[in-house]
N, C-alpha and C positions, 0 to 999 in steps of 0.2 A: 480537048475532050469535054463533053458536057456531063454535068453531075446533077443528080436528083437531090434536091435539098429538102430536108425535113425540118419544118418550122413549128411543129406541134409543141415543142418545149420552150418556145418564145412566141406567144400569140399576140394578137393586137392588144389584148388586155394587159399582158406583161409589158409590152411596149409603152402603153399609156401609163402604167404604174411607174415605170422607169422615168418617163418624161415628167410626171408629177413630182417625183422625188427630186429630180434635177432642177425643176423649176421652183418648187415650194419649200424644200427642206434640204437642199444640197449641203449646207453647212453642218448638218447632223449626220452625214454619212460616216460610218464607222472607219477608224483608221486603217483597218485591214481590208476595207472594201465591202461591198454587198453584192451578192449573187442575184441575178434576175432571170436567168434561163440559159438555153443553149440552142444552137442549130447543129444539124448533123448531115453528113453525107457519107455513105458507106460506114467504115469504122473510124472515121474522124469526126470529132465534135469540137465546137468552139463554145466555151463558156462565155456568157455575156454578163459583165459585172461593172460596177462603178469602183474606181480606185483613186486614191490620192497618190499621184506620182511624185517622186522625190523633188522637193523644192517648188512644187506648183501651188498656186493660190486657189485653184478649183479642182474638183475631181474630174476624172475622165471616164468615158465608157471604153472598156477594153474587151476585145474578143481574143481569147487565147486558145490555141489548138491543142487537143489531147488525142492520143491514139494508142492502141495496144502496144506494149513493149515487145520488141523483137527479141525472142529468147536467144537468137544467135549473136546478138549484139554484145560486144565486150564491155559496154557501158552498163552500169546498174540502172534500173528503172527510176523514173522521176518520183513515183509514188505508188503505193499499193494500199488502197482503202479497203479493198475486199480481198481476202486471202486467195491467192492463185490468179489474180487478175491485175497484174502490174501494168502501168501505163506510163507514157512519156509525154513531154511537151516540147514544142519547137518555138521558142520565143521569137525567132526571126520572122515567123509568119503571123505574129500577133498584129491585130489591128487596133489602133488607138484613135479615139474620136473625142474631140473637145466637147465639153458640156454645151457650149453655145451652138456648135454645128449640129449636135444630136437633137437639140430642141427645135431646130428649123425643119426637120424632116417629118413628113407623114410616114406612117408605117410601111406602105408599099414601096415608096421611094427608098427608104432605109433598106428594105429587103433587097431591092434591085442593086443598090450600091454595094452592099455587103457580099452578095453572091458573085457579082462581077469581080470584085477585089479578091475574094477568097479563092475563086476559081483559078486565078493567076498564081496565088500562093501554093496551091496544090500541085504545081508543076515541080516543086522541090522534091528531090529523090527520097528524102526522109519519109514522105507519105506513101510511097509506092506500095508497100505491103498492105497498109491499111485501106488503100483504095482498090486493091486487086479484087476484093469481093466484100460483100456485106455479110459479116458473120453474126450480126446482132450483138456484138460485144457490149455496146452501151446499154441496150435493153436488159441483157443479162446482168451487167454490172449494177444497174439501177435497182433491179429486182433483189439482188443479193444484198446490196447496201441498205435498202429499205427493210428487208427482213432482219438484218443485223441491228439496225436502229430500233425496230419494234421490239426485238428481244431485249435490248438494253433498257428500253423504257419499261417493259414488263418487269424486268428484274428490279429496277428502281422502285416500282410500285409495290413490289413484295418486300421492300426494305424502306419503310417510311422514314427512318432516321438517316438514310443515306450512308450507312456505316459499312457497307459491304466492301 
């Protein structure tokens, strides 16, 4: 099956920023990793970030898949950042790229490699419901998360001492 990939959340500018970070300041990457964007197809998205993997001397670029939680699942959701919009992750479909390999790619070759690889990963049954249709889950999730964060920021501005 062929998927339409949405790269608007990981542009050539995002790619260039990630390459600069990995080339010029990789030793300063935060212990918990750093987020650089995501790609999407239907209701599945892959976050693109840098991470220090256990025991490694250099950070890696990781792409981790997220998708809406299946309410019929006996398993609890992975996380719920926005009330009423829980989601799951499938670590087995994560893509891990070494710092050195990532630095060798131009943007379009990276995109080609990633879409070919992830298209294969999408064959896993865990993605079936999220691929059945594009419900706009991540657009709605992002809009609600942005509104929550803006409300929190406005609330903090109203409390200059941060004592709330």
